[in-house]
C-alpha atoms as one frame of an Amber mdcrd trajectory, in Angstrom:
protein
 -61.800 -10.634 -68.082 -62.515 -14.136 -66.467 -59.186 -16.328 -67.246 -57.307
 -12.971 -65.386 -59.518 -14.223 -62.051 -59.439 -17.597 -62.874 -55.778 -17.420
 -63.367 -55.150 -16.019 -59.953 -57.424 -18.682 -57.767 -55.683 -20.006 -55.265
 -52.875 -17.482 -55.176 -54.449 -16.392 -51.329 -54.263 -19.932 -50.241 -50.315
 -20.643 -51.380 -49.925 -17.231 -49.644 -51.622 -18.507 -46.165 -49.843 -21.701
 -46.702 -46.086 -19.795 -47.026 -46.840 -17.304 -44.401 -48.693 -19.513 -41.588
 -45.258 -21.895 -41.027 -43.215 -17.731 -40.674 -46.163 -16.176 -38.343 -46.502
 -19.179 -35.948 -42.212 -19.362 -35.451 -42.051 -15.650 -35.193 -44.820 -16.117
 -32.089 -43.216 -18.922 -30.612 -39.816 -16.515 -30.421 -41.977 -13.652 -29.073
 -43.627 -16.284 -26.186 -39.915 -17.190 -25.594 -38.632 -13.899 -25.466 -41.974
 -12.712 -22.745 -40.659 -15.606 -21.068 -37.432 -14.983 -20.477 -38.030 -10.944
 -19.696 -41.033 -12.290 -17.305 -38.246 -14.439 -15.670 -35.691 -11.717 -15.461
 -38.341  -9.846 -14.104 -39.689 -12.039 -11.361 -36.423 -13.480 -10.335 -34.925
  -9.571  -9.603 -37.595  -8.946  -7.307 -36.779 -12.311  -5.493 -33.401 -11.190
  -5.813 -33.898  -7.677  -4.366 -36.279  -8.860  -1.312 -33.628 -11.148  -0.828
 -31.108  -8.720  -0.136 -33.409  -6.385   1.761 -34.090  -9.560   4.128 -30.585
 -10.475   4.787 -29.989  -6.661   6.416 -32.242  -7.419   9.381 -29.410  -9.398
  11.501 -27.612  -5.720  10.804 -30.023  -4.292  12.125 -31.268  -6.622  14.769
 -27.562  -6.050  15.642 -27.867  -1.957  15.734 -30.473  -2.387  18.040 -28.732
  -4.619  20.150 -25.539  -2.710  20.677 -27.737   0.317  21.795 -29.485  -1.361
  24.569 -26.228  -3.691  25.834 -24.623   0.383  26.461 -28.152   1.591  27.598
 -27.887  -0.863  30.208 -24.158  -0.356  31.418 -23.247   2.183  34.492 -23.550
   4.039  33.407 -26.150   4.251  31.449 -25.898   5.313  27.953 -27.990   8.415
  26.880 -28.851   8.251  22.918 -27.552  11.093  21.100 -30.946  10.434  18.680
 -33.978   8.584  18.438 -32.670   7.473  14.837 -30.442   4.041  15.625 -27.455
   4.893  13.728 -26.323   7.729  14.937 -25.523   6.449  18.533 -23.108   4.222
  16.702 -19.872   4.654  16.752 -16.783   3.936  14.284 -15.791   1.166  15.951
 -19.270  -0.299  16.089 -19.858   0.497  12.533 -16.366  -1.989  11.791 -18.044
  -4.560  13.792 -21.259  -4.511  12.236 -19.023  -5.116   8.439 -16.410  -7.331
   9.790 -17.419  -9.507  12.472 -17.082 -13.175  10.699 -20.420 -14.348  12.233
 -22.117 -11.730  11.411 -21.356 -11.570   7.733 -21.883 -14.942   7.682 -25.368
 -14.848   9.372 -26.365 -11.832   6.321 -24.603 -14.139   3.154 -26.761 -17.007
   4.998 -29.810 -15.022   5.360 -29.530 -13.841   1.347 -29.061 -17.830   0.446
 -31.685 -18.872   2.379 -34.456 -16.795   1.127 -33.643 -17.454  -2.511 -33.750
 -20.927  -2.450 -36.975 -20.793  -0.021 -39.076 -18.939  -2.483 -37.816 -19.916
  -5.615 -39.419 -23.143  -6.139 -40.051 -25.277  -8.616 -44.117 -25.375  -8.225
 -44.172 -21.821  -7.028 -42.805 -19.122  -9.231 -41.708 -20.907 -12.810 -41.656
 -23.952 -14.535 -39.307 -26.518 -13.181 -36.811 -26.753 -15.681 -35.381 -22.875
 -15.264 -32.168 -23.551 -12.966 -30.279 -21.993 -10.714 -26.644 -21.544 -10.278
 -23.441 -19.577  -9.504 -25.093 -17.817  -6.840 -22.753 -15.324  -5.254 -23.530
 -13.218  -2.303 -21.386  -9.832  -1.451 -21.353  -8.282   2.328 -20.403  -5.574
   2.584 -20.186  -4.625  -0.843 -18.269  -1.795  -2.174 -18.233  -0.128   1.655
 -15.657   2.347   3.151 -15.745   3.435   6.514 -17.068   6.892   5.707 -20.539
   5.575   3.713 -23.618   6.650   5.274 -24.955   3.300   4.162 -24.156  -0.449
   4.156 -24.507  -2.246   0.865 -24.988  -6.286  -0.158 -25.132  -7.475  -3.822
 -26.847 -10.637  -4.490 -26.029 -12.324  -8.061 -26.978 -15.832  -9.640 -27.379
 -17.319 -13.083 -30.801 -18.870 -14.275 -30.810 -21.352 -16.639 -33.590 -20.533
 -19.428 -34.351 -23.167 -21.531 -35.770 -22.045 -25.178 -37.946 -24.393 -26.952
 -37.865 -23.583 -30.385 -34.624 -22.893 -31.619 -32.163 -25.981 -31.481 -29.076
 -23.943 -31.661 -30.309 -21.906 -28.535 -31.336 -24.565 -26.449 -29.934 -22.730
 -23.246 -29.675 -19.496 -22.436 -28.103 -18.037 -18.940 -30.013 -15.098 -17.636
 -28.370 -12.888 -15.105 -30.148 -11.743 -12.096 -28.694  -9.012  -9.942 -29.983
  -7.603  -6.864 -28.927  -5.035  -4.187 -29.818  -3.317  -1.059 -28.305  -1.153
   1.927 -29.041  -0.301   5.588 -28.165   3.088   6.384 -25.732   3.009   9.957
 -24.260   6.022   9.967
C-alpha cells in the first residue's frame, strides 16, 4: 500500500506545472477580450453623445426660424408650443439641405469626438481612432418626423497576448435624432 502512494508523489506538482501556463494564457485572453468590450461600450457612449450634441445647431436654427417669423409684420402666431409644429416643409428642407448648417452639424460631431477622446482621459494611449464618418441627414425623407445623424469610426486596439492578432479594429457607431415634424 505504501508503494502505491510513493508512485503518485509529485504528480500534483506536474499537473500544476502543466496547468499554470494554460490558465495564465486563458486569463490573458479574457482580460484582452474584456478590455475590448469595455472600450467598445465606452466609445459607443461617446459616439452617441457626440451625435446628440451635433444636433444642437439644428434645434437652435429651428428656434431662430420661429423667432424670425414672430418678429415679422404681421407677427406670426405659433400654432403650437412645440417648435416642430410651427415649421413649414420648406423650412424642414432648409434644416436638412443647407450646406453651411450640414457642415456645422458634421463638424460639431467631429469636434466633440476629438475633444472627449484623449489618451489621458478614457483609455490607454495605444488605441488609435481612424476612419471617422459623419452622415447628416441620415436616411431622411421629407415625410419623416425626425432628422437623424449617424457617426461611425474605428478604434485600432492592440492585443498584447496573441502575436498573430496584434491589432483588432473595433467598429463604433452612434446615432441620434431630433424631431422636426
